C-alpha positions as CSV (number, residue, x, y, z in Angstrom):
1,M,94.9,-54.4,43.2
2,E,91.6,-52.7,43.9
3,L,93.3,-50.1,46.1
4,F,95.8,-49.4,43.4
5,V,93.0,-48.9,40.8
6,S,91.0,-46.7,43.1
7,L,94.1,-44.5,43.9
8,K,94.9,-44.3,40.1
9,H,91.3,-43.2,39.5
10,K,91.5,-40.5,42.2
11,I,94.8,-39.2,40.9
12,K,93.4,-38.9,37.3
13,N,90.4,-37.0,38.6
14,V,92.6,-34.6,40.5
15,M,94.6,-34.0,37.3
16,R,91.3,-33.4,35.4
17,Y,90.2,-30.9,38.0
18,L,93.5,-29.0,37.9
19,R,93.4,-29.0,34.1
20,V,89.8,-27.5,34.1
21,K,90.9,-24.8,36.6
22,Y,94.0,-24.0,34.5
23,I,91.9,-23.6,31.3
24,S,89.3,-21.6,33.1
25,L,91.9,-19.1,34.2
26,K,93.6,-19.1,30.8
27,I,90.4,-18.0,29.0
28,L,89.6,-15.0,31.3
29,G,91.0,-12.5,28.8
30,K,89.9,-14.2,25.6
31,P,87.5,-12.3,23.3
32,D,83.7,-12.8,23.2
33,I,82.3,-14.9,20.4
34,Q,80.2,-13.1,17.9
35,I,77.0,-15.0,16.9
36,R,76.0,-14.7,13.2
37,K,72.5,-14.5,11.9
38,R,72.0,-18.1,10.9
39,I,73.8,-20.7,13.0
40,L,73.9,-24.5,13.0
41,I,74.9,-26.8,15.8
42,L,75.9,-30.4,15.0
43,A,75.4,-32.6,18.0
44,P,76.5,-36.2,18.0
45,H,74.0,-37.2,20.6
46,P,70.8,-35.8,22.1
47,D,72.3,-33.7,25.0
48,D,75.6,-32.5,23.4
49,E,73.9,-29.4,22.0
50,S,73.0,-28.3,25.6
51,I,76.1,-29.5,27.4
52,G,78.4,-27.6,25.0
53,C,76.3,-24.7,23.7
54,C,73.3,-24.0,25.9
55,G,74.5,-20.5,26.7
56,L,75.2,-19.7,23.1
57,I,71.8,-21.0,22.1
58,Q,70.0,-18.8,24.6
59,R,71.9,-15.8,23.5
60,A,71.2,-16.4,19.9
61,I,67.5,-16.9,20.4
62,K,67.4,-13.7,22.5
63,E,69.1,-11.8,19.7
64,R,66.5,-13.2,17.2
65,K,69.1,-15.3,15.3
66,D,68.1,-18.4,13.3
67,V,69.2,-21.4,15.3
68,Y,69.3,-24.9,13.7
69,I,70.3,-28.0,15.6
70,I,71.0,-31.4,13.9
71,I,71.4,-34.4,16.3
72,L,73.4,-36.9,14.3
73,T,73.1,-40.3,16.0
74,D,70.1,-42.2,17.4
75,G,71.6,-42.1,20.9
76,S,70.8,-45.8,21.4
77,A,74.1,-46.8,23.1
78,S,73.6,-44.9,26.4
79,L,72.1,-47.9,28.3
80,D,72.5,-51.6,28.0
81,D,69.3,-52.9,29.5
82,Y,66.6,-51.6,27.2
83,A,65.5,-52.0,23.6
84,K,67.3,-49.6,21.2
85,N,64.0,-48.1,20.0
86,Q,62.9,-47.3,23.6
87,I,66.2,-45.5,24.3
88,I,66.0,-43.6,21.0
89,N,62.4,-42.5,21.7
90,E,63.2,-41.5,25.3
91,R,66.3,-39.5,24.4
92,R,64.6,-37.8,21.4
93,S,61.7,-36.9,23.6
94,L,64.1,-35.3,26.1
95,A,65.8,-33.3,23.3
96,R,62.4,-32.1,22.0
97,N,61.4,-31.0,25.5
98,V,64.7,-29.1,25.9
99,A,64.2,-27.5,22.5
100,D,60.8,-26.3,23.6
101,R,62.2,-24.8,26.8
102,L,64.8,-22.9,24.8
103,N,62.3,-21.8,22.1
104,I,64.1,-23.8,19.4
105,T,61.9,-24.6,16.5
106,K,64.4,-26.0,14.0
107,L,65.5,-29.3,15.5
108,F,66.4,-32.3,13.2
109,F,67.3,-35.9,13.9
110,L,69.4,-38.1,11.8
111,D,69.9,-41.8,12.2
112,F,73.7,-42.5,12.4
113,P,74.2,-45.5,14.7
114,D,75.4,-44.4,18.2
115,G,79.1,-45.2,18.5
116,K,79.4,-46.3,14.9
117,M,79.4,-43.2,12.8
118,R,81.4,-43.6,9.6
119,L,82.1,-41.5,6.5
120,N,80.4,-43.8,4.1
121,H,77.1,-44.2,6.0
122,P,74.0,-43.3,4.0
123,E,73.1,-40.6,6.5
124,V,76.0,-38.5,5.3
125,E,74.1,-37.6,2.2
126,K,71.1,-36.6,4.2
127,L,73.3,-34.4,6.4
128,H,74.8,-32.7,3.4
129,T,71.4,-32.1,1.8
130,L,70.0,-30.6,5.0
131,M,73.1,-28.4,5.5
132,K,72.7,-27.1,2.0
133,E,69.1,-26.2,2.6
134,I,70.0,-24.5,5.9
135,H,73.0,-22.7,4.4
136,P,74.4,-21.6,7.8
137,E,76.8,-18.7,8.3
138,Q,78.3,-20.4,11.4
139,V,78.6,-24.1,12.1
140,F,79.4,-25.5,15.6
141,I,81.0,-28.9,15.9
142,P,82.5,-30.8,18.8
143,S,86.2,-30.3,19.6
144,H,88.7,-32.5,17.9
145,L,90.2,-33.0,21.4
146,E,87.1,-34.7,22.6
147,G,88.5,-38.2,22.6
148,W,85.1,-39.7,21.7
149,S,84.8,-41.2,18.2
150,D,81.3,-39.9,17.4
151,H,82.5,-36.4,18.3
152,V,85.9,-36.4,16.6
153,I,84.5,-37.6,13.2
154,V,82.0,-34.7,12.8
155,K,84.6,-32.4,11.2
156,R,85.4,-35.0,8.6
157,L,81.7,-35.5,7.9
158,I,81.3,-31.9,6.7
159,K,84.6,-31.5,4.9
160,E,82.9,-31.7,1.5
161,L,80.9,-28.6,2.4
162,W,83.8,-26.7,3.9
163,S,84.1,-24.1,1.2
164,D,80.4,-23.2,1.6
165,I,80.7,-22.4,5.3
166,S,81.9,-19.0,6.4
167,E,82.8,-19.8,9.9
168,V,83.3,-23.1,11.9
169,Y,83.8,-23.3,15.6
170,E,84.5,-26.2,17.9
171,Y,82.6,-26.5,21.2
172,C,83.5,-28.5,24.3
173,V,81.8,-31.5,25.9
174,W,84.2,-34.4,26.5
175,F,87.1,-32.0,25.9
176,W,87.1,-31.3,29.7
177,Y,87.5,-34.9,30.6
178,Y,90.6,-35.8,28.5
179,F,94.1,-34.6,29.2
180,S,95.2,-33.0,26.0
181,L,96.9,-29.6,26.5
182,R,97.4,-29.1,22.7
183,I,95.1,-26.1,22.8
184,D,95.1,-23.4,20.1
185,W,94.8,-20.4,22.4
186,K,95.0,-17.9,19.5
187,S,91.7,-19.3,18.2
188,T,89.9,-19.3,21.5
189,Y,86.6,-17.5,22.1
190,V,84.3,-17.3,25.0
191,L,80.5,-17.0,25.6
192,R,80.2,-15.4,29.0
193,M,76.7,-16.3,30.2
194,T,74.5,-13.9,32.1
195,R,73.1,-15.0,35.4
196,N,69.9,-16.0,33.8
197,E,71.5,-17.9,31.0
198,H,73.7,-19.7,33.5
199,R,70.8,-20.6,35.7
200,N,68.9,-21.9,32.7
201,K,71.8,-24.0,31.5
202,K,72.1,-25.7,34.9
203,R,68.4,-26.4,34.9
204,I,68.6,-28.0,31.4
205,L,71.6,-30.2,32.3
206,E,69.8,-31.2,35.5
207,Y,66.8,-32.1,33.4
208,Y,68.9,-34.3,31.2
209,T,70.8,-36.0,34.0
210,S,67.8,-36.5,36.3
211,S,65.5,-38.1,33.6
212,L,65.8,-41.7,34.7
213,S,65.0,-45.1,33.2
214,P,62.9,-47.5,35.3
215,Q,66.1,-49.0,36.7
216,G,67.2,-45.6,38.0
217,N,69.9,-44.7,35.4
218,P,69.8,-41.5,33.3
219,W,68.5,-42.1,29.8
220,I,71.6,-40.2,28.5
221,G,73.9,-42.5,30.5
222,V,76.0,-41.7,33.5
223,L,78.3,-38.8,32.8
224,P,81.5,-38.2,34.8
225,S,81.0,-35.6,37.5
226,I,84.1,-33.6,36.4
227,L,82.6,-33.3,32.9
228,L,79.4,-31.9,34.3
229,R,81.1,-29.6,36.7
230,A,83.3,-28.2,33.9
231,N,80.3,-27.7,31.6
232,I,78.3,-25.7,34.1
233,Q,80.9,-23.0,34.5
234,K,79.8,-19.5,33.6
235,D,82.0,-19.4,30.5
236,E,81.5,-21.5,27.4
237,L,84.6,-22.2,25.4
238,Y,84.8,-22.2,21.6
239,F,87.7,-22.6,19.1
240,K,87.5,-21.0,15.7
241,I,88.8,-23.4,13.1
242,K,87.6,-21.5,10.0
């Protein structure tokens, strides 16, 4: 039985690898994403903003755009062996350090419970109030193909404000790990990182994954290797949904 499970796991990883390669080739001729003056990135957890959008963030900052990041959940479900408050503090500290490295000054934290986001949570009103104050021209949310509940629900959280937003793009984190091929290629855009942007993104992700708890596990949790490999490619993938 263990041999069968191991073989099944290996086959799935090979399929994931081939899917990543296929998508990477498919996007070679896709247009470059145009970054507006005032952008907002909605990140379900402290690290999603960098895994999915680190190249775009760097480009926007370099071009003197206004970059806002809202981290939605407290991130407390990444580890089992520590008090929630300790995990929250550690993960938010990491996110603040990353923001400093990227010269981001507009970073906000909400308190949706990690893994239990819902549409009737009191934090929804805080999110809407903050978004109305920011009034972004572009909003970036996780892909609806992420397969992770906290990621998929984000689009529904902001539906009430849909008419006030000029452009909405989906970015990719867990998208690379799941097997869906229902990809809207006509709405695909790419951020092609420069050598320096790419190097910085790899350093940021290494910082997140190498910041360890006393027991030796990353504070952000252990992420699948194929997910990390896919997200340190030189091209970041985005889908325009509005």
